[in-house]
C-alpha positions as CSV (number, residue, x, y, z in Angstrom):
1,M,112.3,50.5,56.9
2,S,113.0,53.7,58.9
3,R,116.7,54.5,59.7
4,L,117.1,54.4,63.6
5,D,119.7,56.4,65.3
6,Q,122.1,55.1,67.8
7,E,119.9,56.1,70.8
8,A,117.0,54.3,69.3
9,R,118.8,51.1,68.8
10,M,120.3,51.3,72.4
11,T,116.6,51.9,73.7
12,I,115.5,48.8,71.7
13,K,118.3,46.7,73.0
14,A,117.6,47.7,76.7
15,L,113.8,47.2,76.6
16,A,114.2,43.9,74.8
17,A,116.6,42.8,77.7
18,R,113.9,43.7,80.2
19,G,111.3,41.7,78.4
20,A,109.5,44.3,76.6
21,T,107.6,43.1,73.5
22,N,108.2,44.3,70.1
23,S,104.9,46.0,69.9
24,E,105.4,47.9,73.1
25,I,108.8,49.1,72.0
26,A,107.5,50.2,68.5
27,R,104.8,52.2,70.3
28,L,107.2,53.9,72.6
29,L,109.6,54.9,69.9
30,G,107.0,55.6,67.1
31,V,108.5,53.1,64.7
32,T,107.2,50.0,62.9
33,E,107.1,46.7,64.7
34,G,109.3,45.3,61.7
35,A,112.1,47.7,62.5
36,V,112.1,46.7,66.1
37,R,112.1,43.0,65.1
38,Y,115.0,43.6,62.7
39,Q,117.1,45.3,65.1
40,V,116.3,42.7,67.9
41,K,117.5,39.8,65.7
42,R,120.6,41.7,64.9
43,F,121.4,42.2,68.6
44,E,120.9,38.4,69.2
45,R,123.2,37.7,66.4
46,G,125.9,40.2,67.7
47,L,125.8,42.2,64.6
48,T,126.2,45.8,64.2
49,D,124.0,48.1,61.8
50,G,126.3,49.8,59.4
51,R,123.4,51.4,57.5
52,A,123.3,54.4,60.0
53,R,126.9,55.2,59.3
54,Q,126.3,55.4,55.5
55,P,125.9,58.9,54.0
56,F,122.5,59.8,52.5
57,K,122.6,60.1,48.8
58,A,120.7,63.4,48.9
59,E,123.6,64.9,50.9
60,A,125.4,65.6,47.6
61,V,122.6,68.1,46.7
62,A,122.0,69.4,50.3
63,A,122.7,73.1,49.4
64,A,120.0,72.9,46.7
65,I,117.6,71.3,49.1
66,A,118.3,74.1,51.5
67,Q,117.7,76.7,49.0
68,W,114.4,75.0,47.6
69,R,113.3,74.9,51.3
70,V,113.8,78.6,51.9
71,S,111.9,79.5,48.6
72,Q,108.8,77.6,50.0
73,A,108.6,80.1,52.9
74,D,105.7,78.9,55.0
75,G,103.9,77.1,52.3
76,P,103.3,73.3,52.4
77,I,106.3,71.1,51.8
78,N,105.9,68.6,48.9
79,L,108.8,66.3,48.8
80,A,107.7,64.7,45.4
81,A,107.9,68.2,44.0
82,L,111.4,68.7,45.5
83,H,112.5,65.4,44.0
84,G,111.2,66.4,40.5
85,W,112.9,69.7,40.9
86,L,116.3,68.1,41.9
87,R,116.2,65.7,38.8
88,C,115.4,68.5,36.4
89,E,117.7,71.1,37.6
90,H,120.4,69.2,39.3
91,G,120.4,66.0,37.5
92,Y,120.0,64.0,40.7
93,T,119.6,60.2,40.1
94,G,118.4,59.2,43.5
95,S,114.9,58.0,44.4
96,L,112.1,60.0,46.1
97,R,112.6,57.7,49.2
98,S,116.2,58.8,49.4
99,V,114.9,62.5,49.5
100,Q,112.4,61.6,52.2
101,R,115.1,60.0,54.4
102,F,117.6,62.9,54.1
103,W,114.7,65.4,54.7
104,R,113.7,63.5,57.9
105,S,117.4,63.6,59.1
106,A,118.1,67.2,58.2
107,Y,114.8,68.8,59.0
108,P,113.2,66.6,61.7
109,A,109.7,67.3,63.1
110,P,109.4,69.0,66.4
111,A,109.5,66.5,69.3
112,I,106.4,65.5,70.8
113,R,106.0,67.1,74.2
114,A,105.7,64.5,76.9
115,R,102.8,64.7,79.3
116,R,103.5,64.1,83.0
117,R,100.7,63.1,85.2
118,V,101.2,64.7,88.8
119,E,99.2,63.1,91.5
120,T,98.4,64.7,95.0
121,P,99.1,62.7,98.2
122,P,96.1,61.1,99.9
123,G,94.0,63.6,101.9
124,A,96.0,66.6,100.4
125,Q,93.2,68.0,98.2
126,A,89.7,68.1,97.0
127,Q,88.3,70.1,94.1
128,V,85.0,71.7,94.0
129,D,82.7,73.2,91.3
130,W,78.8,73.8,90.6
131,A,76.9,72.1,87.9
132,Y,73.7,73.6,86.7
133,F,70.6,71.2,85.8
134,P,67.6,73.2,84.9
135,G,64.1,71.6,84.5
136,V,64.7,68.4,86.8
137,I,61.2,66.9,87.6
138,L,60.5,67.2,91.5
139,A,57.0,66.5,92.8
140,G,55.6,66.7,89.1
141,I,57.3,70.2,88.7
142,P,60.2,71.2,86.5
143,T,62.8,72.7,88.9
144,D,66.1,74.4,88.3
145,L,68.9,72.7,90.4
146,V,72.5,73.1,91.0
147,A,74.7,70.3,92.2
148,L,77.9,70.9,94.2
149,H,80.5,68.5,93.1
150,M,83.5,67.7,95.4
151,V,86.1,65.3,94.2
152,L,89.1,64.0,96.3
153,S,92.1,64.5,94.1
154,F,94.0,61.3,95.1
155,S,91.3,58.6,95.0
156,R,88.8,60.4,92.6
157,K,86.1,59.7,95.1
158,P,83.1,62.2,94.3
159,A,80.3,63.6,96.3
160,I,77.4,65.4,94.8
161,V,74.8,67.4,96.8
162,W,71.9,69.0,95.3
163,S,70.5,72.4,96.1
164,P,67.8,74.9,94.6
165,T,70.2,77.9,95.1
166,K,73.8,78.9,95.1
167,D,73.8,81.4,97.9
168,M,76.2,81.5,100.8
169,L,74.0,79.2,103.0
170,A,73.8,76.5,100.1
171,W,77.6,76.9,99.5
172,L,78.6,76.1,103.0
173,G,75.8,73.6,103.6
174,C,76.6,71.7,100.5
175,H,80.4,71.8,101.6
176,S,79.4,70.1,104.9
177,A,77.3,67.5,103.3
178,C,80.0,66.7,101.0
179,F,82.8,66.3,103.8
180,T,80.3,64.0,105.6
181,R,79.8,61.7,102.5
182,L,83.6,61.6,102.0
183,G,84.3,60.7,105.4
184,G,86.4,63.9,106.4
185,V,88.0,67.2,105.4
186,P,91.1,67.4,103.2
187,A,93.9,69.8,103.7
188,T,93.1,71.8,100.8
189,V,90.1,72.7,98.8
190,R,90.5,74.0,95.3
191,I,87.6,76.0,94.2
192,D,86.4,78.3,91.3
193,N,86.0,82.0,91.7
194,E,82.5,81.9,93.0
195,K,81.3,85.2,94.6
196,T,80.4,83.1,97.7
197,A,84.1,82.1,98.0
198,I,85.9,85.0,96.3
199,A,84.5,88.4,97.2
200,R,86.8,90.4,94.9
201,G,89.4,89.6,92.4
202,A,90.2,85.9,91.3
203,G,92.9,83.3,91.8
204,A,95.7,83.6,94.3
205,W,95.4,87.5,94.4
206,G,91.4,87.4,95.0
207,V,89.9,88.4,98.4
208,I,88.3,85.4,100.2
209,N,84.8,85.9,101.3
210,P,85.0,86.4,105.1
211,T,82.2,84.2,105.9
212,Y,83.9,81.3,103.8
213,R,87.3,82.0,105.5
214,R,85.8,81.6,108.9
215,Y,84.1,78.3,107.7
216,A,87.3,77.0,106.2
217,A,89.2,77.8,109.7
218,T,86.7,76.0,111.5
219,M,86.8,72.9,109.2
220,T,90.5,73.2,109.2
221,F,91.2,73.4,105.3
222,H,93.0,75.8,103.2
223,I,91.2,77.6,100.4
224,D,92.9,77.3,97.0
225,A,91.3,79.5,94.4
226,C,91.9,78.6,90.7
227,P,93.5,81.0,88.4
228,P,90.7,82.8,86.2
229,R,89.8,81.0,82.9
230,Q,92.0,78.0,83.5
231,P,89.4,75.1,84.0
232,Q,92.4,72.6,83.6
233,C,93.8,73.6,87.1
234,K,90.6,71.9,88.5
235,G,90.5,69.0,85.8
236,K,89.4,66.2,88.0
237,V,86.0,68.0,89.1
238,E,85.6,69.2,85.8
239,R,85.8,65.5,84.5
240,R,83.3,64.5,87.2
241,V,80.8,67.2,86.2
242,R,81.0,66.0,82.6
243,D,80.6,62.3,83.8
244,Q,77.5,63.2,85.7
245,R,75.6,64.2,82.7
246,L,76.3,60.8,81.3
247,A,76.2,58.3,84.3
248,I,74.3,60.2,86.9
249,N,71.9,62.2,84.7
250,P,68.8,63.3,86.8
251,Y,66.8,63.7,83.7
252,G,64.4,60.9,82.4
253,R,62.6,60.2,85.6
254,P,60.6,62.1,88.1
255,Y,61.4,62.5,91.9
256,A,59.0,62.9,94.7
257,S,61.2,65.2,96.6
258,L,64.9,66.7,96.7
259,A,65.6,64.1,99.2
260,E,64.7,61.3,96.9
261,L,66.9,62.8,94.1
262,Q,69.7,63.0,96.7
263,Q,69.2,59.4,97.8
264,W,69.4,58.2,94.1
265,T,72.5,60.2,93.5
266,D,74.3,58.7,96.6
267,A,73.3,55.2,95.5
268,R,74.7,55.7,91.9
269,I,78.0,57.2,93.2
270,E,78.4,54.2,95.3
271,I,77.9,51.7,92.5
272,L,80.2,53.6,90.1
273,S,83.0,53.9,92.9
274,H,83.3,50.2,92.6
275,E,83.4,50.3,88.8
276,R,85.7,53.0,88.0
277,R,89.6,52.9,88.4
278,C,91.9,55.3,90.5
279,P,94.7,56.3,88.1
280,A,97.1,56.9,91.1
281,T,96.7,53.4,92.5
282,G,95.3,51.3,89.7
283,S,92.6,49.9,92.1
284,T,89.0,50.8,92.2
285,V,87.9,54.3,93.3
286,A,86.1,52.6,96.4
287,E,89.5,50.7,97.4
288,A,91.6,54.1,96.9
289,W,89.0,56.0,99.0
290,A,89.4,53.5,101.8
291,E,93.1,54.2,101.8
292,E,92.6,58.1,101.7
293,R,89.8,58.3,104.3
294,V,92.3,57.7,107.2
295,R,94.3,60.8,106.0
296,L,91.2,63.2,106.2
297,T,90.4,65.3,109.2
298,R,87.3,64.0,110.9
299,V,84.2,66.1,110.4
């Protein structure tokens, strides 16, 4: 059973008092469920755990262990080899387990870095990116198409608009079509560094294309360009682009026209919006979108 420090024991006591299950506490602390069950029983009986105050047997050879650790440099650490070396060179009589317990205490592994999910308020942001789909069958002819993805960051409601080109007219026209499908315009639109958007440079120091700047002023949204080579800064739309290749894949069937493809895509998005969950609210994407729509500027 792992030796738990005072903080871990107090955490177990507090969570158990709040009604958390043993398995939930074990997953949170990264220990076995048996260790949690043992501590909970001791708390219920009013006992204190004296094992944590007992010295490690391997502390008697701590200097030798430190010397052996330095001799390993950056190589792999083999505690069984250390235990054998202590027995042969220093007459150590303790078990391998005692060495392992001391090592975990004296040389703990780096703490796992916590991940924090940061959600944007309703109506604050949408993220935009292109996705390339070559060889989609339109009217019996393989046609190279691009799809403009726009995702509301709060509700995760997506809009996808197809286009045969990525020029300025397509860029602005697809924006307008996405805003119409989303029911309004958010305060900020986070974009990649497309030439139709950023004429020169990239990111916050890039020069915004004058045409796109005028369009943004007319539609009343702020342009937020991503830092270069950092796709995680627009991870919500990157995720939806990946999902499209699985759930809204245009391949495998022919379409009479681009309009038919667009109609099929809109229908698929509507279905998926009632199936997928919004991480910010726990409700469906459709329900979270209904809450967010009232915060958007009317088109």
